[in-house]
Structures are given as structure tokens and as C-alpha cells.
KEBANU-700203 format. One record per residue (C-alpha): x, y, z; residue in one letter. Coordinates in steps of 0.25 Angstrom, whole numbers, plus 5000, padded with zeros to 4 digits. Each point is the difference from the previous one (the first is absolute). Layout:
N
XYZA ...
This chain:
160
479750225378M 500849994987H 499449964987A 500549874993R 500950034988P 499449974986S 500549894992P 500550104989W 500950065010R 500649875003W 500249974985L 500750134999G 500949985011W 500349864995A 500350054986L 500950115006L 500849905008I 500149904989G 500550114991T 501050045010L 500549865002A 500249984985I 500850135000A 500849965012L 500349864993V 500450074987T 500950105007V 500749895008V 500249914987S 500550124992L 501050045011V 500549855001T 500149994985M 500850134998F 501049965011N 500249864994H 500150044985L 501249944993P 501050124996P 499949964985D 498550004998L 499550074987L 498650044997I 499650024985T 498850104997V 499850034986D 501449964996G 500650095011E 500849935011Q 500050045014I 501049955011E 499349995013L 501349985007G 500550134995G 498850095004L 500250125009E 499250015013A 499050104994G 499849914988H 499849885009A 498950075008W 499350044987L 500049864995A 499549955014F 498950114999G 499649964986A 499949855005I 499250045012V 499150094991L 499849884990A 499649915012M 499050115005V 499450014986I 499949844999V 499449995014V 499050125000I 499750064987V 499949874992V 498949945009P 499250135000L 500150014985A 499549864999L 498950035010L 499550134993F 500349954986G 499449865001V 499249995013G 499250134999L 499549984986P 499649865003L 499250055012L 499350114991M 499749894990V 499349915011A 499250125005L 499650034986G 499549864998V 499250005013V 499450144996A 499649934987A 499449885007L 499250095009L 499550084989C 499549884993A 499449955012A 499250135002L 499649994985A 499549865002V 499250045013A 499350124992V 499749914988V 499549895009G 499250085010S 498649974995P 500449855001V 500550025014I 498850085004L 499149894995L 500849905007G 499950085013L 498450014998L 499949854998L 500849975012W 499150095009W 498849944994A 500549855002V 500750015013R 499349945012P 499250105008K 500450035015K 498949965009K 499450135006T 499750005015T 499050095006G 500450135007A 500949975012P 499350005013A 500050125009A 501049985011P 499349955013A 499850095012A 501049985011P 499549925011P 499450085012P 501050025011V 499449965014P 500050125010V 500449955014I 500050145007G 500050144997Q 501250095003H 500050155001T 501550034999D 501249934994N 500749985013S 499049905006T 499449914990P 498949955009F 499650125008A 498849985010Q 
């Protein structure tokens, strides 16, 4: 019989499928965009102008790869950075607060132990006593079994 997969495995598969779906949508969008660009489109980066209509095939694939890489970084790296950069420290702070509260509770228990002991002794002294019954009666002997006849072997119960 097969074991049921854990929820973490389902979560992993869901994240993988989601990432692949986003990558597919990005690729389709970029291919559509590159095929429908106006021929006179100019991009200016730091004062340098790039004509997308005049890109050769190799440069177009490099631009396409750079955009795909940027999308992967935005979809995967940024959430992981937020998780480990913000979520993990918050979890550690919460665990520290819980540990401090447990230590404070332990200190209060140690300091208050004489009072707790006196309260326990007082409760034992004041609580109503259970009625004690005598020793349980011995089990009665089983009733005597009437003997109707004697038998000498097991094949004939009432042999004569």
C-alpha cells in the first residue's frame, strides 16, 4: 500500500508548477512583444540609445535572456530574500520572547515554591475525606454442581 504524500511535497510541486507557469507566460509575452515592436523604437540607458528594431539575432536573444533572468530573480530570489531576511529574524525574535517568558515562569515557580507547598498542604488538610469501606468481601464459593450419575469414560457420559 502506498503512503500518502506529505503536504510539503504538494507545496513543492505547487511552487514548481507556479514558477513554470510564470516563466511560460513571460516567454510568450516576450516573444509576442519582440515580434510586434515598432521599427523605430529607441531605449535610452545612461544616455546611450539602443534601437531594438536594429538588433541582430544574437543580440535579440541576449536581450530576451536578460529579461527572462530578471523575471526569475523577481519571482524566486526576491521572495526568498524577504523570507530569510525578514521572516526568519521575526521567528527568532518570537522564539526568544517565548524562551524569556518560560525562564520568568520558572523563576516565579522557584521563588513561589514555599507558598505553593503551603497551599498544597492546606488543600490536603481541608479537603473532604473519602469514606473508607471495609475490606472487600472474599469471593463466594461457586454453587455445588449436582451429580446425576457417574461415568467412566468420555464416550458414554452415563455408563451403567
